[in-house]
One Martini backbone bead per residue (centre of mass of N, CA, C, O) as a GRO file, in nm:
protein
  143
    1MET     BB    1   2.816  22.955  27.491
    2THR     BB    2   3.097  22.786  27.461
    3ASN     BB    3   3.433  22.680  27.587
    4GLN     BB    4   3.541  22.600  27.329
    5PRO     BB    5   3.783  22.597  27.127
    6THR     BB    6   3.905  22.745  26.858
    7SER     BB    7   3.925  22.682  26.502
    8PRO     BB    8   3.967  22.698  26.175
    9MET     BB    9   3.793  22.450  26.110
   10ARG     BB   10   3.547  22.526  26.279
   11GLU     BB   11   3.494  22.807  26.155
   12LYS     BB   12   3.477  22.719  25.851
   13SER     BB   13   3.243  22.518  25.885
   14LEU     BB   14   3.037  22.725  25.984
   15ALA     BB   15   3.055  22.924  25.748
   16LEU     BB   16   2.970  22.720  25.534
   17ALA     BB   17   2.696  22.642  25.650
   18ILE     BB   18   2.575  22.924  25.624
   19ARG     BB   19   2.607  22.947  25.318
   20ILE     BB   20   2.435  22.696  25.251
   21VAL     BB   21   2.173  22.786  25.377
   22ASN     BB   22   2.149  23.042  25.200
   23LEU     BB   23   2.149  22.893  24.932
   24CYS     BB   24   1.890  22.729  24.984
   25LYS     BB   25   1.701  22.965  25.013
   26TYR     BB   26   1.750  23.064  24.725
   27LEU     BB   27   1.676  22.807  24.564
   28VAL     BB   28   1.385  22.789  24.674
   29GLY     BB   29   1.281  23.089  24.649
   30GLU     BB   30   1.394  23.165  24.347
   31LYS     BB   31   1.433  22.870  24.182
   32LYS     BB   32   1.263  22.621  24.279
   33GLU     BB   33   1.475  22.425  24.429
   34TYR     BB   34   1.458  22.094  24.606
   35VAL     BB   35   1.674  21.865  24.563
   36LEU     BB   36   1.966  21.981  24.557
   37SER     BB   37   1.934  22.155  24.812
   38ARG     BB   38   1.910  21.916  25.007
   39GLN     BB   39   2.181  21.783  24.952
   40ILE     BB   40   2.366  22.033  25.021
   41LEU     BB   41   2.263  22.071  25.306
   42LYS     BB   42   2.372  21.808  25.420
   43SER     BB   43   2.678  21.818  25.322
   44GLY     BB   44   2.738  22.129  25.419
   45THR     BB   45   2.670  22.072  25.744
   46SER     BB   46   2.823  21.810  25.838
   47PRO     BB   47   3.121  21.887  25.896
   48GLY     BB   48   3.076  22.055  26.152
   49ALA     BB   49   2.953  21.828  26.322
   50ASN     BB   50   3.202  21.631  26.296
   51ILE     BB   51   3.410  21.821  26.417
   52ARG     BB   52   3.274  21.842  26.690
   53GLU     BB   53   3.280  21.539  26.752
   54ALA     BB   54   3.591  21.508  26.741
   55GLN     BB   55   3.642  21.683  27.001
   56ASN     BB   56   3.478  21.420  27.155
   57ALA     BB   57   3.650  21.190  27.136
   58GLU     BB   58   3.739  20.862  27.260
   59SER     BB   59   3.962  20.852  27.029
   60THR     BB   60   4.175  20.852  26.775
   61ASP     BB   61   3.999  20.683  26.587
   62ASP     BB   62   3.743  20.853  26.623
   63PHE     BB   63   3.860  21.116  26.521
   64ILE     BB   64   3.934  21.014  26.237
   65HIS     BB   65   3.652  20.922  26.159
   66LYS     BB   66   3.504  21.196  26.180
   67LEU     BB   67   3.691  21.340  25.975
   68GLY     BB   68   3.627  21.146  25.743
   69ILE     BB   69   3.336  21.235  25.715
   70ALA     BB   70   3.393  21.533  25.664
   71GLN     BB   71   3.552  21.484  25.406
   72LYS     BB   72   3.328  21.350  25.239
   73GLU     BB   73   3.116  21.581  25.265
   74THR     BB   74   3.289  21.802  25.138
   75ASP     BB   75   3.327  21.661  24.866
   76GLU     BB   76   3.026  21.642  24.803
   77THR     BB   77   2.978  21.947  24.792
   78LEU     BB   78   3.144  21.990  24.537
   79TYR     BB   79   2.957  21.834  24.355
   80TRP     BB   80   2.696  22.007  24.395
   81LEU     BB   81   2.820  22.269  24.297
   82GLU     BB   82   2.885  22.175  24.012
   83LEU     BB   83   2.596  22.100  23.935
   84LEU     BB   84   2.472  22.380  23.982
   85PHE     BB   85   2.650  22.519  23.772
   86ARG     BB   86   2.592  22.327  23.515
   87THR     BB   87   2.262  22.404  23.568
   88ASN     BB   88   2.235  22.724  23.632
   89TYR     BB   89   2.213  22.800  23.958
   90LEU     BB   90   2.509  22.902  23.924
   91ASN     BB   91   2.743  23.122  23.902
   92GLU     BB   92   3.072  23.176  23.875
   93THR     BB   93   3.112  23.341  24.136
   94GLU     BB   94   2.961  23.158  24.333
   95PHE     BB   95   3.113  22.901  24.273
   96GLN     BB   96   3.403  22.995  24.342
   97SER     BB   97   3.353  23.084  24.632
   98LEU     BB   98   3.240  22.813  24.744
   99THR     BB   99   3.472  22.633  24.647
  100ASN     BB  100   3.700  22.767  24.803
  101ASP     BB  101   3.585  22.716  25.088
  102THR     BB  102   3.559  22.408  25.060
  103ASP     BB  103   3.855  22.346  24.987
  104GLU     BB  104   3.980  22.461  25.243
  105LEU     BB  105   3.843  22.265  25.435
  106LEU     BB  106   3.947  22.005  25.309
  107ARG     BB  107   4.246  22.061  25.367
  108LEU     BB  108   4.223  22.077  25.677
  109VAL     BB  109   4.111  21.795  25.725
  110ARG     BB  110   4.334  21.632  25.590
  111SER     BB  111   4.563  21.741  25.766
  112ALA     BB  112   4.451  21.640  26.038
  113ILE     BB  113   4.455  21.341  25.968
  114ILE     BB  114   4.754  21.309  25.901
  115THR     BB  115   4.865  21.410  26.171
  116LYS     BB  116   4.723  21.201  26.353
  117LYS     BB  117   4.845  20.949  26.219
  118LYS     BB  118   5.142  21.018  26.272
  119ASN     BB  119   5.118  21.036  26.582
  120LYS     BB  120   5.017  20.750  26.621
  121LEU     BB  121   5.263  20.608  26.501
  122LYS     BB  122   5.471  20.719  26.698
  123ASN     BB  123   5.339  20.604  26.955
  124THR     BB  124   5.347  20.309  26.867
  125THR     BB  125   5.653  20.287  26.828
  126LYS     BB  126   5.728  20.354  27.120
  127THR     BB  127   5.577  20.122  27.253
  128VAL     BB  128   5.722  19.890  27.109
  129LEU     BB  129   6.004  19.963  27.204
  130LEU     BB  130   5.952  19.938  27.508
  131ILE     BB  131   5.868  19.643  27.502
  132ALA     BB  132   6.128  19.533  27.378
  133LEU     BB  133   6.316  19.630  27.606
  134PHE     BB  134   6.179  19.482  27.833
  135ILE     BB  135   6.220  19.199  27.721
  136TYR     BB  136   6.522  19.203  27.690
  137PHE     BB  137   6.598  19.270  27.993
  138THR     BB  138   6.442  19.039  28.119
  139TYR     BB  139   6.589  18.809  27.976
  140HIS     BB  140   6.892  18.900  28.057
  141GLN     BB  141   6.856  18.871  28.367
  142PHE     BB  142   6.836  18.534  28.348
  143LEU     BB  143   7.143  18.469  28.229
   0.00000   0.00000   0.00000
């Protein structure tokens, strides 16, 4: 085990990935479905990997970018779940349960992106203000 701190987003993305892997085992083993199961396996396990990558981001922009990928992959997973439901590979209960978990992760990822962007904007505004003050006082010092 690693010593990285856990977060709800990290935990929920891992839990979703496990559910998706088990869903794929079921689709391939019981339903003999190979195409859609491969698609949802990719999109449903990708958010967790990208969330982990974001934790090791090289910059704020890199962090936002990684979470942006996680957001897109999570939303894509919702598409594949709906398609599996509408083509009768998932029943209503399975679909609702998986959709609820996926939706919850999507909300967490979106919230993290929005928060990071707001914080970045605040920091940028502070930096610009400090530079403006520096220029102002430097200029007025020579008058």
